[in-house]
Every structure is written in structure tokens, then in C-alpha cells.
C-alpha positions in Angstrom: -0.8 -7.5 -17.9 -1.5 -4.0 -16.6 -3.3 -2.3 -13.7 -5.5 0.7 -13.2 -4.5 2.9 -10.2 -8.1 4.0 -9.5 -7.1 7.6 -9.1 -9.5 9.5 -11.4 -7.7 12.2 -13.5 -4.4 10.6 -12.8 -5.6 7.4 -14.6 -6.4 9.5 -17.6 -2.9 10.9 -17.7 -0.9 7.9 -16.8 -3.0 5.2 -18.4 -2.7 1.6 -17.2 0.5 0.7 -15.2 2.5 -2.3 -16.3 2.3 -5.4 -14.1 5.4 -5.8 -12.0 5.6 -2.1 -11.1 6.4 -0.9 -7.6 5.2 2.6 -6.6 5.8 4.8 -3.5 3.0 6.9 -2.1 5.0 9.8 -0.6 3.5 12.5 1.6 3.4 14.4 4.8 1.2 13.7 7.9 -2.5 14.6 7.5 -2.4 14.2 3.7 -4.7 11.1 4.0 -2.2 8.9 2.1 -3.1 5.9 4.3 -6.8 6.4 3.6 -6.0 6.7 -0.1 -4.2 3.3 0.0 -7.1 1.6 1.8 -9.5 3.0 -0.8 -7.3 1.7 -3.6 -7.3 -1.7 -1.9 -11.1 -1.8 -1.9 -11.4 -0.6 -5.5 -9.0 -3.4 -6.5 -11.1 -5.9 -4.7 -14.2 -4.6 -6.4 -12.4 -5.3 -9.7 -12.0 -8.9 -8.4 -8.2 -8.5 -8.0 -6.3 -9.8 -5.0 -4.8 -7.7 -2.2 -2.1 -8.2 0.5 -2.1 -5.4 3.0 0.9 -5.2 5.3 -0.1 -3.0 8.2 2.6 -1.5 10.5 0.5 1.4 11.7 -2.8 -0.2 12.8 -3.9 -3.5 14.2 -5.8 -5.8 11.8 -9.0 -5.2 13.9 -8.6 -1.4 13.6 -8.1 -1.8 9.9 -11.3 -3.8 9.5 -13.1 -1.2 11.6 -12.0 1.6 9.3 -13.5 -0.2 6.3 -16.7 -0.8 8.1 -17.1 2.7 9.4 -16.5 4.1 6.0 -19.0 1.9 4.3 -16.6 -0.2 2.4 -17.7 -3.8 2.7 -14.9 -6.4 2.7 -17.0 -9.4 3.4 -17.9 -10.2 -0.3 -14.1 -10.2 -1.0 -12.9 -12.2 2.1 -11.2 -14.9 0.0 -9.3 -12.4 -2.1 -7.4 -10.4 0.5 -5.0 -10.9 3.4 -4.0 -8.5 6.1 -0.5 -8.9 7.7 -0.9 -7.4 11.1 2.5 -6.1 12.4 1.1 -4.3 15.4 -1.1 -6.6 17.6 1.6 -8.9 18.9 4.0 -6.0 19.6 1.5 -4.2 21.8 0.2 -7.4 23.5 -3.3 -7.4 22.0 -4.8 -10.1 19.9 -2.9 -12.8 21.9 -5.8 -15.2 21.5 -5.3 -15.0 17.7 -6.6 -12.9 14.8 -10.3 -11.9 14.9 -10.8 -12.5 11.2 -9.6 -15.4 8.9 -8.0 -12.9 6.5 -5.7 -11.5 9.2 -2.2 -12.9 9.8 -0.1 -11.7 12.7 3.7 -11.3 12.9 5.8 -10.3 15.8 6.2 -6.7 14.9 7.4 -4.3 12.1 10.9 -5.5 12.6 9.9 -9.1 11.9 10.7 -8.9 8.2 11.3 -12.6 7.9 7.9 -13.3 9.3 6.3 -10.7 6.9 8.1 -12.3 3.9 6.9 -15.8 4.9 3.3 -14.5 5.2 3.5 -12.7 1.9 4.8 -15.8 0.1 2.0 -17.9 1.6 -0.7 -15.4 0.7 0.6 -15.1 -2.8 0.6 -18.9 -3.1 -3.0 -18.9 -2.1 -4.2 -15.9 -4.3 -2.0 -16.4 -7.3 -1.4 -20.1 -7.6 -4.4 -21.8 -5.8 -7.1 -19.3 -6.6 -5.7 -18.3 -10.0 -6.1 -14.6 -9.3 -3.9 -13.1 -12.0 -3.8 -9.5 -10.6 -2.5 -9.0 -7.0 -1.7 -5.8 -5.1 0.9 -5.7 -2.3 0.5 -2.7 0.1 3.0 -1.7 2.8 1.5 0.8 5.2 4.0 2.0 6.0 7.6 1.4 5.0 8.6 4.4 7.2 7.6 2.4 10.4 9.8 -0.5 9.3 12.7 1.9 8.7 12.3 3.2 12.3 12.9 -0.2 13.7 15.7 -1.6 11.5 18.9 -0.5 9.9 18.8 0.6 6.3 20.8 -2.4 4.8 18.3 -4.8 6.5 15.3 -2.9 5.1 17.0 -2.8 1.7 17.3 -6.6 1.6 13.7 -7.0 2.7 12.5 -4.4 0.1 14.6 -6.0 -2.6 13.0 -9.4 -2.1 9.5 -7.9 -1.9 9.9 -5.7 -5.0 11.5 -8.6 -6.9 8.6 -10.8 -6.1 6.2 -8.2 -7.3 8.1 -7.9 -10.6 8.3 -11.7 -11.0 4.6 -12.4 -10.8 3.4 -9.1 -12.5 1.8 -7.9 -9.3 1.5 -4.2 -8.2 3.5 -3.0 -5.2 2.5 0.1 -3.2 4.8 1.4 -0.4 3.7 4.3 1.8 6.6 6.6 2.9 6.4 9.6 5.3 7.8 12.7 3.6 10.7 14.4 5.5 11.2 11.5 7.9 14.2 9.9 6.2 17.6 11.0 5.2 18.8 11.3 1.6 20.5 7.9 1.6 17.3 6.1 2.7 15.2 7.8 0.0 17.8 7.0 -2.7 17.8 3.4 -1.6 14.0 3.2 -1.8 13.7 5.1 -5.1 16.2 2.8 -6.9 13.8 -0.2 -6.3 10.5 1.5 -7.5 9.3 2.6 -10.9 7.2 5.6 -9.8 6.0 7.9 -7.0 2.5 9.2 -6.2 3.4 12.4 -4.4 0.7 13.9 -2.1 1.0 17.3 -0.4 -1.1 19.4 2.0 -1.2 23.2 2.0 -3.5 24.4 4.7 -6.8 22.7 4.0 -5.9 21.8 0.4 -4.5 18.4 -0.6 -3.2 17.5 -4.0 -1.4 14.6 -5.7 0.6 13.9 -8.8 2.4 11.0 -10.4 6.2 11.0 -11.1 8.1 8.4 -12.9 5.3 6.3 -14.6 5.5 8.5 -17.7 8.1 10.7 -19.3 7.2 13.8 -17.3 5.5 14.4 -14.0 1.7 14.8 -14.1 0.0 18.0 -13.1 -1.1 18.4 -9.4 -4.7 17.4 -8.9 -6.6 18.6 -5.8 -8.5 15.9 -3.8 -10.3 15.2 -0.6 -11.1 12.0 1.2 -14.5 11.6 2.7 -16.3 8.5 3.9 -14.2 6.0 2.0 -14.1 8.0 -1.3 -11.4 10.0 -3.0 -13.0 13.2 -4.4 -11.0 15.0 -7.0 -11.6 18.7 -7.3 -10.3 21.2 -9.8 -6.6 21.0 -11.0 -4.1 22.1 -8.4 -1.7 25.0 -8.9 
């Protein structure tokens, strides 16, 4: 089993990614990496694949609003995705319960046991009950979890999650803020993943490349994100 990243020229270079792969999306603020992840989620749903989106940055409601405001309709895919909302409970919103049947709430980004339980339940629904063979697991973002918990605790959580992805031939995507973590943290993360999508921002120009999913890093490719679409421009420097 293999997956298409959905990243235009990078797909042409990397080809299909083997199932069971875990990939980091690494980049600085204002590089639109979170928007890239959401667009990849929607593209996976359009291919009739399943998605679990763990949100530590935005409430589930705000996440749904983003898709709606960018013209990416989730309603036709409502039975093939689940959002694990790690924000609402910690900021005392959504106390009456999730506003959408696809949203699950946990106590906060530090509630890694709760996140793991919800991931397991959603995987059981998508993979076993609905017989969806291809499932994506997004963590947006791992950096927030590292802010709340010590590295050994995060390592155990990440080890369980990446092992689960490998076991069922899913695809794991973990967003990480560049420059936010020390070398030990980055080494710990990198030893559990098979590749990195690096994004960068120079003035108004943004570019991305893939490292680790092939023998050598790809070239940098310039891109922009507008209204729910990733637009690739000419090759970057």
C-alpha cells in the first residue's frame, strides 16, 4: 500500500510514499504549514481515504470554519474523518459538547492518554468497521504538545502513535515549529519518522522540499497558499 502526498512537483520527484510512513512538516511561523496540512487532509478525503486530525492549535469549531471559509466542503466526507480537539476544554469553550459529530474533545494538549484513546477508537471505526484501507493521522502541532510535557513523556506518546501508523500502513504527518526545540528534542522526533517536508519563508517567498523519502533531498519548490489551494510556482533557488 502506498500514498500520494498531494504536493504537485514533489509527488513527481518522490513518487508514492509507502504505507506506514511517518513524516514531519517542519517550518517557521508564517510559512502556512498548518494550511498545507489542512489542504492535504481535504485532498485525502477527496480520494476517499480516512483522516484523523489532532488539533492542538485550534478548536474543532475553528477548524471547521477554516474549511468552510476556504471553500473546502467536508460534509460529503463526514463519515471518513475525525477531529480530536485538544483546545476547547482547556480554554473552557465547548462545555456543552462538540458542535459536530466528527469532533472528539480531550482535556488539553497534555492529555496524551486521552488523545491515544480517541485515535484508537477512530482507527477502529475507519479501518476496521468502515474498511477504509488508507488512513492519515495529522498532529497539528507536535510543538504545542512539547510545550506542555517533558520530552520522555512525549517520546512515549509519539512512539505509540508512530508504531500504530506503521502497524496498519497508515500515513502520519506531524507539524513541528522550526527553531522552537533544542537539538535533543529534534533528534528524538527524527528517529521516529521516515522523512521531513521542510518549508521555509524568505520575505514573501515560500518554498518546500522533501528530505528522507528518497536517497537525496529534493529541490526547493516555491509555493503559495490561497483560498484552500497550494499553488506551486517556479522552482526555488
